[in-house]
N, C-alpha and C positions, 0 to 999 in steps of 0.2 A: 616604114621607118619615118620618124618625125623629120620635119623640115630642118635643115641646118640653121643654127643660131648665129654662127660665126663664119668668117671667111679668112683663110690664110692665103694671102697672095704671095706668089713666089716668082721672082724675076731676076734675070741677070742684071748686074750693076756694072757700070763703067767707072772703075776707080783708077784707071790708068792702064797702060799697056803691059805693065809687069805684074798686075794683080788680077786674078780671076775671082770674082765675087758674086754671091747670090744674096739677094735681099728677101727676107720673109717679113710680112706685115700681117698682124692679127687684128682684124677689124670686125665690128658688128655688121651683119649683113644689111640691115635696113639703114642705119645712120652713117655707116662707114667710119665711125669713131673708133679709136684704139680700144681694145678690150684690156681691162685692168682687174686687179683683185684676184680672189681665189680661183675663179674660173680660168682666167688667163694663165695663172701660175700652173694650174693643172695641165693646160694645153701645152705650155712651153716645156714642162717637165717630160711629157710624153714625146714631144717633138725632139728634144735633145736626145733621149734614149733611142728614138727611131733613126735619127741622123747618124749617131755614133755606131749603132748596130752592135757588133761584138767587139769593136775596138775599145781599148782602154781610153778613158776620158777623165778629164780633171776640170774643175771650175777654178778660175784664177781671180782672186780678189786682191786689189792693190790700193784700195782706199777704204777709209773708215774701218780699219782692221780691228779696233777694239770692240766695235759693235758686232762685227762678224764673229770674233772669238767668243764674246759673251753669248750670242745666239747659239753657236755650236755647242758650247759647254752646257748651256741650259737644256739642250735636247740630246746630249750625248752623241753629237755628230763628230766623227773623227776628222781632224784636219792636220796639215803639216805647214811648217813655216820654213822654207828653204833659205830665206834671208829675213831681215827685220822689216821688210816692206812688202811682203807678199804672203798670202795665205792660200793654200790649195786644199780643195775638197775633192776627194776621189768620187767618180761617178760609176755606177749609180749611187747617189747619195741618199742616206736615210732622210726622210722628210724633204725630198727634192722640191715638191711643190711649195712647201712652207718656206724653204730657202728663197725660191723665186718670188714668192709673194712678199716676204719681209724685205727683200732687197731690190724690188722692182724699181725703186727710185734711184738706184745706183747703176752706173755703167760698170760692168765686169766682163770677164772673158771666159772662154772655154776652149779646150784643145782635145782632140781625139786622134789616136794613132799610137803606134808602138813607141814613138819617141817619148811619150808620157811616162812609160815604165822605166826607160833608160835615164830619165832626168835630163834637164836642159838648163844648166846653170847660166849659160849665156842669155837665153831668152828670159829666164826668171829674173836675172839682174836687170835686163832691159825693161821688163814689165814694171818692176819696182821704180824705175827711173822715168819711163815714158808712158806707162799705161798701155792701152790697147794698140797704140801706134807701133809698139814693138813687134806686133804680129806681122807687119809688112815684110820684115826681113826674114821671118821664120816659118810662115805658114806652109811653105812647100815641103817641110819635113813632117807634116802631119796629114791625116785624113782631112782635117779642117782645123782652123782656128776661128773662133766666133766672137763677135762683139754683141753683148746682150744689153739692149736698151729697152727693157720691158715696159717702162713707164710710157715710152713713145709707141709701144706696140711693135718693136722691131727686133729682129735677130739678123745679123749680117754674117754670112759665112765667107771665109776666105779659103779657097780650096782649088787644087788642081784636079781633084777626082770627083767632086760632087758639083755637077752643073745644075741649073734650074730644073731640067727634066728629071734628073736623078733624085733631087730633093723631093719633088712632087711624088715620084714613085715610092720613095721611102716613107713619106708622110701620109699619103692618101688613105690607106687602109686603117692604120692605127687611129688617125684623127676622125675618121668617119663615125666611129663609135662614140665620139665625144660631140657629135653634131657640128663638126667643122668641115666646111667645103674647102678643099685644097686645089688651087688653080692658079694660072697666070692671071695678072690683072685684067679686068674687063675692058 
């Protein structure tokens, strides 16, 4: 097998006593610079699917909604708007890597777990008002809530059930085929 091109570093983050968080950083193996563009988008799409597993999942967009709407309409990607300030795309999304590539410069969120199916009007209103800060009060109802900052090469998981070791377990096999080494920081 070819040598890995990229490294996904996974580590526990200290965001306070009331939040369990895991940080994932996708970097070039040699330069340690964040990976961007189509290659990164493909890795993040595979990672999102692997982390969610069989749980229902949704992408939360709460900024630049007209651009997100236009992108989805042009590619026939279904979306929902539970309020005038939030757009949801069910996962797995058609053209997931294209979504991540197109919006890598934006911060957006994702949620996985049964609560996605039931709807969460309280969180969806808070996302519209406060962005990803709204996950702080709600992440415990989900398998995870995630903050996607792909321009910086980061995905931050807020989860009571996915620790760093569990994230590594879920990601290692699927990402190895993409020449990504998944480990704790060196």
